[in-house]
Backbone as CSV, one residue per row, in Angstrom:
resi,resn,N_x,N_y,N_z,CA_x,CA_y,CA_z,C_x,C_y,C_z
1,UNK,0.822,-1.207,0.000,0.000,0.000,0.000,0.856,1.256,0.000
2,UNK,1.950,1.214,0.805,2.850,2.348,0.858,3.482,2.625,-0.497
3,UNK,3.848,1.540,-1.202,4.436,1.694,-2.532,3.463,2.364,-3.488
4,UNK,2.205,1.954,-3.457,1.184,2.531,-4.344,0.993,4.010,-4.064
5,UNK,0.978,4.373,-2.771,0.798,5.777,-2.405,1.929,6.633,-2.963
6,UNK,3.170,6.153,-2.816,4.295,6.938,-3.296,4.351,7.003,-4.812
7,UNK,3.973,5.926,-5.497,3.933,5.965,-6.957,2.894,6.967,-7.445
8,UNK,1.730,6.988,-6.808,0.698,7.961,-7.168,1.185,9.377,-6.908
9,UNK,1.932,9.547,-5.811,2.475,10.847,-5.477,3.459,11.304,-6.546
10,UNK,4.324,10.369,-7.005,5.280,10.699,-8.073,4.553,11.148,-9.329
11,UNK,3.551,10.378,-9.751,2.839,10.690,-10.982,2.051,11.988,-10.850
12,UNK,1.524,12.229,-9.663,0.785,13.474,-9.433,1.709,14.677,-9.586
13,UNK,2.889,14.615,-8.961,3.822,15.722,-9.084,4.283,15.897,-10.520
14,UNK,4.457,14.780,-11.206,4.925,14.854,-12.585,3.922,15.566,-13.474
15,UNK,2.636,15.319,-13.269,1.628,15.913,-14.125,1.260,17.338,-13.711
16,UNK,1.356,17.649,-12.408,0.944,18.966,-11.935,2.103,19.952,-11.886
17,UNK,3.210,19.543,-11.270,4.332,20.445,-11.101,5.391,20.270,-12.174
18,UNK,5.416,19.044,-12.722,6.417,18.664,-13.687,7.790,18.476,-13.098
19,UNK,8.020,18.833,-11.928,9.154,18.511,-11.086,10.506,19.186,-11.331
20,UNK,11.502,19.401,-10.784,12.624,19.888,-10.037,14.046,20.275,-10.307
21,UNK,14.764,20.764,-9.352,16.229,20.778,-9.297,16.801,21.642,-8.200
22,UNK,18.127,21.579,-8.097,18.769,22.217,-6.967,19.172,23.642,-7.248
23,UNK,19.693,23.933,-8.365,20.028,25.308,-8.724,19.934,25.448,-10.221
24,UNK,19.524,26.616,-10.695,19.581,26.857,-12.130,21.031,26.762,-12.575
25,UNK,21.283,26.013,-13.665,22.646,25.853,-14.133,23.229,27.179,-14.625
26,UNK,22.354,28.147,-14.902,22.831,29.430,-15.404,22.981,30.465,-14.307
27,UNK,22.804,30.055,-13.064,22.967,30.969,-11.949,24.401,31.493,-11.940
28,UNK,24.574,32.798,-12.086,25.911,33.352,-12.229,26.757,33.180,-10.982
29,UNK,26.131,32.900,-9.827,26.906,32.663,-8.619,27.721,31.384,-8.730
30,UNK,27.429,30.533,-9.729,28.156,29.285,-9.914,29.405,29.458,-10.768
31,UNK,29.664,30.660,-11.267,30.863,30.865,-12.060,32.093,30.657,-11.188
32,UNK,33.129,30.020,-11.776,34.311,29.716,-11.005,34.161,28.416,-10.235
33,UNK,35.078,28.175,-9.312,35.118,26.933,-8.550,34.265,27.040,-7.291
34,UNK,33.388,26.039,-7.080,32.584,25.950,-5.869,32.680,24.531,-5.334
35,UNK,32.822,24.383,-4.027,32.916,23.078,-3.392,31.960,23.014,-2.207
36,UNK,31.471,21.806,-1.921,30.543,21.619,-0.817,30.763,20.258,-0.183
37,UNK,30.841,20.250,1.137,30.965,19.011,1.888,29.740,18.853,2.769
38,UNK,29.053,17.716,2.659,27.832,17.464,3.419,28.044,16.302,4.392
39,UNK,27.485,16.458,5.571,27.444,15.380,6.552,25.981,15.009,6.726
40,UNK,25.632,13.796,6.420,24.231,13.417,6.265,23.829,12.319,7.245
41,UNK,22.608,12.430,7.754,22.029,11.407,8.626,20.829,10.807,7.919
42,UNK,20.780,9.463,7.835,19.684,8.769,7.164,18.877,7.938,8.154
43,UNK,17.559,7.936,7.954,16.679,6.979,8.609,15.993,6.215,7.493
44,UNK,16.297,4.920,7.328,15.895,4.159,6.149,14.813,3.136,6.471
45,UNK,13.967,2.875,5.448,12.937,1.848,5.553,12.765,1.219,4.182
46,UNK,12.728,-0.091,4.106,12.602,-0.770,2.811,13.395,-2.055,2.859
47,UNK,14.511,-2.108,2.098,15.361,-3.290,2.123,16.232,-3.350,3.374
48,UNK,16.336,-2.253,4.105,17.157,-2.235,5.304,16.557,-1.267,6.312
49,UNK,16.869,-1.487,7.590,16.307,-0.685,8.667,17.432,-0.334,9.642
50,UNK,17.931,0.862,9.550,18.974,1.299,10.467,19.225,2.788,10.273
51,UNK,20.042,3.331,11.149,20.449,4.731,11.080,21.913,4.783,10.689
52,UNK,22.280,5.727,9.806,23.663,5.777,9.351,24.088,7.200,9.017
53,UNK,25.400,7.383,8.889,25.976,8.665,8.493,26.602,8.536,7.113
54,UNK,26.502,9.632,6.333,27.050,9.623,4.977,27.777,10.937,4.709
55,UNK,29.068,10.890,4.393,29.743,12.094,3.907,29.568,12.211,2.394
56,UNK,29.386,13.435,1.900,29.252,13.661,0.458,30.037,14.899,0.067
57,UNK,30.728,14.798,-1.054,31.529,15.915,-1.562,31.021,16.294,-2.949
58,UNK,30.873,17.592,-3.183,30.431,18.088,-4.484,31.353,19.208,-4.938
59,UNK,31.761,19.125,-6.195,32.582,20.158,-6.811,31.928,20.559,-8.124
60,UNK,31.796,21.856,-8.351,31.351,22.304,-9.670,32.142,23.532,-10.093
61,UNK,32.316,23.658,-11.403,33.084,24.768,-11.967,32.296,25.351,-13.128
62,UNK,32.009,26.642,-13.049,31.297,27.347,-14.114,32.245,28.219,-14.905
63,UNK,32.205,28.102,-16.232,33.055,28.886,-17.113,32.315,30.153,-17.549
64,UNK,32.994,31.267,-17.601,32.362,32.541,-17.973,32.451,32.771,-19.476
65,UNK,31.953,31.770,-20.237,31.894,31.914,-21.685,30.611,32.643,-22.072
66,UNK,30.489,33.013,-23.362,29.265,33.665,-23.828,28.057,32.765,-23.575
67,UNK,28.206,31.493,-23.877,27.163,30.521,-23.554,27.635,29.740,-22.341
68,UNK,26.844,29.714,-21.292,27.276,29.199,-20.000,27.628,27.715,-20.075
69,UNK,28.777,27.365,-19.496,29.267,25.994,-19.468,29.639,25.625,-18.035
70,UNK,29.318,24.395,-17.643,29.588,23.960,-16.275,29.923,22.478,-16.264
71,UNK,30.794,22.063,-15.345,30.917,20.644,-15.045,30.854,20.471,-13.539
72,UNK,30.358,19.321,-13.098,30.359,19.068,-11.668,30.596,17.594,-11.374
73,UNK,31.104,17.348,-10.179,31.431,16.015,-9.697,30.790,15.823,-8.337
74,UNK,30.125,14.676,-8.153,29.553,14.310,-6.859,30.124,12.950,-6.461
75,UNK,30.594,12.836,-5.235,31.129,11.564,-4.735,30.628,11.347,-3.320
76,UNK,30.113,10.155,-3.058,29.659,9.841,-1.704,29.932,8.379,-1.386
77,UNK,30.263,8.128,-0.128,30.444,6.772,0.381,29.525,6.616,1.584
78,UNK,28.862,5.481,1.670,27.874,5.265,2.726,28.384,4.191,3.689
79,UNK,28.507,4.572,4.940,28.903,3.622,5.983,27.803,3.553,7.035
80,UNK,27.538,2.335,7.526,26.477,2.161,8.522,26.918,1.158,9.570
81,UNK,26.341,1.300,10.770,26.618,0.340,11.841,25.343,-0.391,12.224
82,UNK,25.480,-1.710,12.293,24.359,-2.547,12.691,24.918,-3.710,13.509
83,UNK,24.478,-3.846,14.754,24.977,-4.895,15.645,26.496,-4.815,15.792
84,UNK,26.981,-3.571,15.964,28.400,-3.307,16.193,29.283,-3.692,15.018
85,UNK,28.700,-3.871,13.858,29.464,-4.184,12.650,29.375,-3.007,11.688
86,UNK,30.512,-2.534,11.233,30.520,-1.445,10.256,30.275,-2.022,8.865
87,UNK,29.276,-1.492,8.186,28.862,-2.003,6.877,29.012,-0.905,5.835
88,UNK,29.653,-1.200,4.762,29.668,-0.285,3.626,28.431,-0.551,2.790
89,UNK,27.502,0.352,2.819,26.226,0.129,2.157,26.307,0.420,0.670
90,UNK,26.823,1.595,0.321,26.809,1.947,-1.094,27.817,3.048,-1.384
91,UNK,28.152,3.173,-2.653,28.997,4.261,-3.133,28.342,4.863,-4.368
92,UNK,28.669,6.124,-4.630,28.045,6.840,-5.738,29.022,7.884,-6.255
93,UNK,29.271,7.866,-7.570,30.133,8.854,-8.221,29.431,9.325,-9.497
94,UNK,29.358,10.618,-9.660,28.656,11.165,-10.828,29.439,12.366,-11.354
95,UNK,29.723,12.338,-12.660,30.379,13.469,-13.336,29.485,13.916,-14.476
96,UNK,29.267,15.226,-14.579,28.383,15.756,-15.621,28.964,17.035,-16.212
97,UNK,28.887,17.136,-17.546,29.295,18.330,-18.289,28.051,18.946,-18.912
98,UNK,27.872,20.255,-18.731,26.668,20.942,-19.195,27.081,22.128,-20.055
99,UNK,26.466,22.262,-21.209,26.784,23.350,-22.131,25.499,23.946,-22.694
100,UNK,25.302,25.227,-22.490,24.163,25.936,-23.076,24.525,26.416,-24.473
101,UNK,23.642,26.141,-25.445,23.856,26.666,-26.792,22.831,27.722,-27.153
102,UNK,21.976,28.093,-26.207,21.086,29.258,-26.328,20.720,29.672,-24.908
103,UNK,19.847,30.663,-24.779,19.476,31.125,-23.441,18.711,30.086,-22.646
104,UNK,18.020,29.154,-23.334,17.176,28.195,-22.624,17.505,26.733,-22.910
105,UNK,18.258,26.438,-23.980,18.541,25.049,-24.350,19.987,24.673,-24.014
106,UNK,20.180,23.402,-23.625,21.503,22.921,-23.260,21.623,21.443,-23.612
107,UNK,22.849,20.939,-23.620,23.071,19.505,-23.684,23.945,19.089,-22.507
108,UNK,23.765,17.853,-22.035,24.496,17.300,-20.903,25.187,16.015,-21.341
109,UNK,26.399,15.789,-20.875,27.107,14.522,-21.017,27.458,14.047,-19.615
110,UNK,27.262,12.766,-19.314,27.472,12.320,-17.946,28.013,10.898,-17.875
111,UNK,28.667,10.621,-16.737,29.168,9.290,-16.402,28.860,9.047,-14.931
112,UNK,28.405,7.838,-14.602,28.038,7.532,-13.221,28.422,6.096,-12.884
113,UNK,28.914,5.897,-11.656,29.207,4.561,-11.136,28.643,4.470,-9.733
114,UNK,27.983,3.338,-9.422,27.422,3.170,-8.095,27.377,1.703,-7.711
115,UNK,27.273,1.461,-6.403,27.118,0.113,-5.870,26.234,0.194,-4.637
116,UNK,25.597,-0.935,-4.292,24.711,-0.989,-3.125,24.563,-2.461,-2.708
117,UNK,25.214,-2.831,-1.617,25.201,-4.244,-1.232,23.823,-4.703,-0.777
118,UNK,22.987,-3.770,-0.294,21.659,-4.161,0.161,20.733,-4.481,-1.014
119,UNK,21.096,-4.026,-2.197,20.333,-4.351,-3.397,21.078,-5.351,-4.287
120,UNK,22.104,-5.994,-3.723,22.921,-6.992,-4.436,23.646,-6.385,-5.630
121,UNK,23.810,-5.064,-5.630,24.399,-4.358,-6.762,25.900,-4.195,-6.546
122,UNK,26.706,-4.947,-7.326,28.156,-4.825,-7.252,28.633,-3.577,-7.995
123,UNK,28.135,-3.407,-9.229,28.517,-2.245,-10.029,27.362,-1.880,-10.953
124,UNK,27.144,-0.590,-11.099,26.248,-0.094,-12.144,26.937,1.104,-12.791
125,UNK,27.286,0.948,-14.060,27.957,2.000,-14.814,26.982,2.590,-15.811
126,UNK,26.842,3.912,-15.789,25.968,4.622,-16.712,26.782,5.651,-17.488
127,UNK,26.506,5.749,-18.786,27.160,6.747,-19.618,26.158,7.199,-20.675
128,UNK,25.985,8.515,-20.802,25.002,8.982,-21.768,24.988,10.479,-21.930
129,UNK,23.932,10.963,-22.565,23.766,12.385,-22.814,22.296,12.730,-22.930
130,UNK,22.004,14.020,-22.828,20.607,14.460,-22.896,20.534,15.903,-23.360
131,UNK,19.353,16.294,-23.794,19.043,17.678,-24.139,18.085,18.225,-23.088
132,UNK,18.297,19.476,-22.696,17.463,20.073,-21.662,16.969,21.453,-22.046
133,UNK,15.897,21.859,-21.387,15.316,23.177,-21.638,14.892,23.813,-20.324
134,UNK,15.229,25.094,-20.145,14.707,25.874,-19.026,13.321,26.380,-19.430
135,UNK,12.280,25.755,-18.928,10.914,26.139,-19.294,10.535,27.458,-18.640
136,UNK,10.816,27.569,-17.344,10.551,28.798,-16.596,11.760,29.090,-15.728
137,UNK,12.083,30.381,-15.585,13.225,30.723,-14.757,13.073,32.134,-14.215
138,UNK,13.203,32.263,-12.895,13.227,33.560,-12.234,14.010,33.396,-10.939
139,UNK,14.163,34.460,-10.198,14.897,34.384,-8.934,14.126,33.599,-7.882
140,UNK,12.797,33.439,-8.058,11.967,32.760,-7.072,11.493,31.383,-7.513
141,UNK,11.567,31.088,-8.817,10.974,29.853,-9.320,11.679,29.448,-10.606
142,UNK,11.955,28.153,-10.759,12.488,27.651,-12.024,11.994,26.235,-12.255
143,UNK,11.862,25.894,-13.527,11.392,24.568,-13.925,12.121,24.138,-15.183
144,UNK,12.807,22.984,-15.126,13.600,22.460,-16.232,13.136,21.057,-16.586
145,UNK,13.365,20.668,-17.846,13.120,19.297,-18.279,14.326,18.811,-19.093
146,UNK,14.591,17.507,-19.039,15.679,16.879,-19.780,15.202,15.555,-20.362
147,UNK,15.739,15.205,-21.540,15.417,13.933,-22.174,16.650,13.446,-22.919
148,UNK,17.018,12.161,-22.708,18.203,11.646,-23.368,18.264,10.133,-23.329
149,UNK,19.436,9.589,-23.674,19.687,8.157,-23.685,20.959,7.861,-22.902
150,UNK,21.017,6.662,-22.310,22.227,6.260,-21.600,22.435,4.755,-21.745
151,UNK,23.716,4.362,-21.782,24.083,2.948,-21.781,24.281,2.514,-20.337
152,UNK,23.745,1.334,-19.989,23.845,0.816,-18.624,24.523,-0.542,-18.620
153,UNK,25.543,-0.668,-17.768,26.172,-1.963,-17.481,25.943,-2.249,-16.000
154,UNK,25.353,-3.397,-15.692,25.022,-3.717,-14.303,25.504,-5.122,-13.975
155,UNK,26.203,-5.239,-12.834,26.695,-6.525,-12.345,26.184,-6.732,-10.925
156,UNK,25.488,-7.852,-10.691,24.930,-8.167,-9.387,25.802,-9.177,-8.649
157,UNK,25.644,-9.238,-7.338,26.397,-10.210,-6.543,25.945,-11.641,-6.815
158,UNK,24.814,-11.798,-7.511,24.345,-13.128,-7.930,24.975,-13.557,-9.255
159,UNK,25.965,-12.777,-9.731,26.697,-13.037,-10.979,25.860,-12.771,-12.229
160,UNK,24.728,-12.103,-12.095,23.934,-11.692,-13.250,24.502,-10.386,-13.801
161,UNK,24.740,-10.338,-15.104,25.267,-9.143,-15.767,24.304,-8.747,-16.872
162,UNK,23.952,-7.469,-16.936,23.069,-6.964,-17.980,23.680,-5.734,-18.636
163,UNK,23.383,-5.589,-19.919,23.776,-4.398,-20.689,22.559,-3.971,-21.487
164,UNK,22.197,-2.705,-21.380,21.024,-2.221,-22.104,21.087,-0.710,-22.280
165,UNK,20.156,-0.193,-23.072,20.029,1.244,-23.310,18.744,1.715,-22.645
166,UNK,18.851,2.764,-21.843,17.678,3.328,-21.171,17.406,4.746,-21.654
167,UNK,16.118,5.059,-21.723,15.693,6.443,-21.853,15.882,7.113,-20.500
168,UNK,16.399,8.326,-20.470,16.527,9.055,-19.214,15.779,10.380,-19.320
169,UNK,14.843,10.551,-18.444,14.012,11.759,-18.433,13.926,12.283,-17.005
170,UNK,14.219,13.566,-16.830,14.020,14.135,-15.507,13.469,15.543,-15.613
171,UNK,12.788,15.942,-14.566,12.183,17.256,-14.463,12.574,17.859,-13.121
172,UNK,12.751,19.167,-13.113,13.278,19.831,-11.933,12.431,21.055,-11.587
173,UNK,12.201,21.237,-10.311,11.447,22.390,-9.832,12.164,23.012,-8.647
174,UNK,12.319,24.338,-8.673,12.953,25.067,-7.575,12.051,26.225,-7.174
175,UNK,11.861,26.381,-5.865,11.078,27.497,-5.346,11.804,28.125,-4.171
176,UNK,11.922,29.453,-4.195,12.514,30.188,-3.090,11.380,30.743,-2.236
177,UNK,11.211,30.184,-1.038,10.123,30.609,-0.159,10.485,31.905,0.556
178,UNK,11.668,31.935,1.156,12.216,33.140,1.779,13.695,33.202,1.413
179,UNK,14.390,34.220,1.909,15.821,34.328,1.637,16.600,33.171,2.257
180,UNK,16.045,32.564,3.293,16.762,31.497,3.993,16.126,30.120,3.836
181,UNK,15.059,29.995,3.037,14.392,28.704,2.845,14.095,28.480,1.365
182,UNK,14.624,27.363,0.821,14.375,26.988,-0.565,13.845,25.553,-0.617
183,UNK,12.972,25.310,-1.584,12.402,23.980,-1.798,12.846,23.458,-3.165
184,UNK,13.252,22.194,-3.216,13.686,21.559,-4.448,12.958,20.238,-4.607
185,UNK,12.619,19.900,-5.845,12.059,18.595,-6.159,12.699,18.108,-7.453
186,UNK,13.018,16.807,-7.488,13.550,16.229,-8.715,12.869,14.895,-8.964
187,UNK,12.538,14.642,-10.214,11.841,13.414,-10.610,12.573,12.788,-11.786
188,UNK,12.903,11.494,-11.684,13.551,10.746,-12.767,12.658,9.589,-13.214
189,UNK,12.643,9.344,-14.531,11.975,8.182,-15.120,12.946,7.580,-16.125
190,UNK,13.309,6.283,-15.937,14.341,5.655,-16.759,13.900,4.262,-17.201
191,UNK,13.163,4.158,-18.319,12.756,2.840,-18.825,13.784,2.253,-19.795
192,UNK,13.799,0.923,-19.885,14.542,0.227,-20.930,13.845,0.529,-22.259
193,UNK,14.592,0.963,-23.278,13.957,1.360,-24.533,13.355,0.168,-25.279
194,UNK,13.780,-1.069,-24.945,13.234,-2.252,-25.596,12.129,-2.916,-24.788
195,UNK,11.996,-2.534,-23.513,10.970,-3.114,-22.652,10.575,-2.090,-21.597
196,UNK,9.474,-1.397,-21.819,9.060,-0.337,-20.910,8.524,-0.897,-19.590
197,UNK,8.409,-2.235,-19.496,8.050,-2.829,-18.207,9.220,-2.778,-17.224
198,UNK,10.422,-2.592,-17.740,11.619,-2.452,-16.917,11.928,-0.959,-16.796
199,UNK,11.634,-0.392,-15.649,11.821,1.050,-15.476,12.188,1.371,-14.038
200,UNK,12.736,2.570,-13.853,13.054,3.080,-12.526,12.444,4.470,-12.358
201,UNK,11.990,4.734,-11.141,11.473,6.048,-10.765,12.261,6.554,-9.564
202,UNK,12.463,7.852,-9.526,13.070,8.471,-8.368,12.387,9.798,-8.098
203,UNK,12.068,10.033,-6.850,11.480,11.299,-6.424,12.224,11.786,-5.194
204,UNK,12.658,13.029,-5.224,13.350,13.603,-4.071,12.829,15.003,-3.816
205,UNK,12.358,15.236,-2.600,11.915,16.555,-2.152,12.859,17.030,-1.059
206,UNK,13.364,18.258,-1.203,14.355,18.751,-0.262,14.037,20.169,0.180
207,UNK,14.160,20.422,1.479,14.073,21.764,2.054,15.483,22.167,2.498
208,UNK,15.930,23.328,2.062,17.260,23.810,2.412,17.131,25.095,3.225
209,UNK,17.693,25.073,4.418,17.681,26.237,5.291,19.085,26.848,5.302
210,UNK,19.199,28.104,4.907,20.479,28.797,4.912,20.748,29.335,6.310
211,UNK,21.775,28.801,6.959,22.119,29.234,8.312,23.100,30.402,8.298
212,UNK,24.134,30.268,7.477,25.097,31.349,7.268,25.490,31.339,5.799
213,UNK,26.416,32.206,5.416,26.875,32.251,4.038,27.534,30.944,3.618
214,UNK,28.101,30.213,4.588,28.852,29.003,4.272,28.238,27.737,4.858
215,UNK,27.085,27.854,5.513,26.526,26.714,6.218,25.044,26.571,5.935
216,UNK,24.629,25.362,5.471,23.224,25.052,5.201,22.790,23.809,5.974
217,UNK,21.505,23.773,6.295,20.897,22.572,6.856,19.803,22.113,5.898
218,UNK,19.762,20.795,5.582,18.799,20.282,4.612,18.034,19.099,5.190
219,UNK,16.768,19.007,4.795,15.909,17.883,5.149,15.311,17.343,3.855
220,UNK,15.480,16.027,3.600,15.112,15.444,2.305,14.264,14.196,2.496
221,UNK,13.240,14.071,1.656,12.480,12.835,1.528,12.822,12.220,0.183
222,UNK,13.388,11.007,0.198,13.870,10.345,-1.015,13.110,9.040,-1.217
223,UNK,12.583,8.840,-2.421,11.870,7.614,-2.767,12.358,7.119,-4.118
224,UNK,12.737,5.836,-4.207,13.082,5.263,-5.513,12.401,3.914,-5.682
225,UNK,12.074,3.604,-6.930,11.335,2.386,-7.270,11.976,1.737,-8.486
226,UNK,12.168,0.426,-8.423,12.730,-0.350,-9.530,11.765,-1.485,-9.840
227,UNK,11.260,-1.538,-11.066,10.252,-2.541,-11.423,10.848,-3.925,-11.635
228,UNK,12.178,-4.017,-11.799,12.814,-5.308,-12.094,13.920,-5.570,-11.086
229,UNK,13.563,-6.177,-9.952,14.548,-6.505,-8.920,14.471,-7.999,-8.608
230,UNK,15.470,-8.486,-7.885,15.453,-9.875,-7.450,14.247,-10.138,-6.550
231,UNK,13.750,-11.372,-6.584,12.559,-11.717,-5.799,12.747,-11.493,-4.302
232,UNK,13.974,-11.574,-3.836,14.240,-11.421,-2.406,14.283,-9.959,-1.959
233,UNK,14.196,-9.033,-2.909,14.338,-7.617,-2.593,13.013,-6.881,-2.675
234,UNK,12.918,-5.792,-1.940,11.796,-4.875,-2.080,12.011,-4.021,-3.331
235,UNK,10.955,-3.680,-4.026,11.073,-2.884,-5.247,11.251,-1.397,-4.969
236,UNK,11.097,-0.978,-3.717,11.223,0.438,-3.393,12.106,0.632,-2.177
237,UNK,12.647,1.841,-2.060,13.366,2.292,-0.870,12.903,3.699,-0.537
238,UNK,12.760,3.970,0.756,12.375,5.288,1.240,13.436,5.738,2.232
239,UNK,13.877,6.984,2.116,14.863,7.510,3.049,14.463,8.917,3.467
240,UNK,14.562,9.178,4.757,14.437,10.537,5.284,15.846,10.972,5.666
241,UNK,16.338,12.038,5.043,17.719,12.434,5.216,17.802,13.863,5.756
242,UNK,18.756,14.077,6.634,19.058,15.429,7.077,20.566,15.578,7.144
243,UNK,21.060,16.735,6.706,22.498,16.912,6.712,22.862,18.387,6.770
244,UNK,24.087,18.633,7.184,24.656,19.978,7.241,25.692,20.073,6.140
245,UNK,25.653,21.150,5.352,26.566,21.340,4.234,27.471,22.546,4.489
246,UNK,28.763,22.355,4.228,29.744,23.416,4.369,30.210,23.824,2.968
247,UNK,30.085,25.087,2.629,30.539,25.578,1.329,31.920,26.206,1.483
248,UNK,32.803,25.923,0.519,34.129,26.509,0.569,34.723,26.592,-0.822
């Protein structure tokens, strides 16, 4: 029942709000080098039940060309303790290059690697590209959409290996409530182009509170769904996350 509620919630947001992102890629404050270190606390429910800490590092660099260009790197390692045993739950690395060729249109190239022992995932390598458009943009509100293709290589701990091409579609919504409170939502839909019964959904809602010029506090509700998982696994994961971010 919980899974159905969250899926309906995802589809509702997709049709009404069209969904999300964290910052406009053309925000001039992103010019030059920016770095962020986050310390995150998770309360998880789904395939696993425990509390854990996660460090995350983000680097992005904006070039001051006539048409705005940016690249960014995200790296995170997840460690958890359960019954006095330290468990490495998952790792995530994402590199993305973004280039605007007009005021509203851009293309993205990306590479991603991740693992998650609770989902029997040894390695998942993604490589692809997409086209995006800034549908609406202001200092208080922005809405973007992206559509592209990516190659996926996946290796499970059960020795199952798959290679396929997925459609990648995401929508982003940003709202500035006050000078110190911002709301972000992001929605991903990634079906296999040869079998739309094999798809993934991701929904993330985040509230960011600006404490100082260099310090933020964030509270996030994260939901992901995979239609094709091992029989022993849950098809969804839900996480409530809170973390403090240091900008430097």
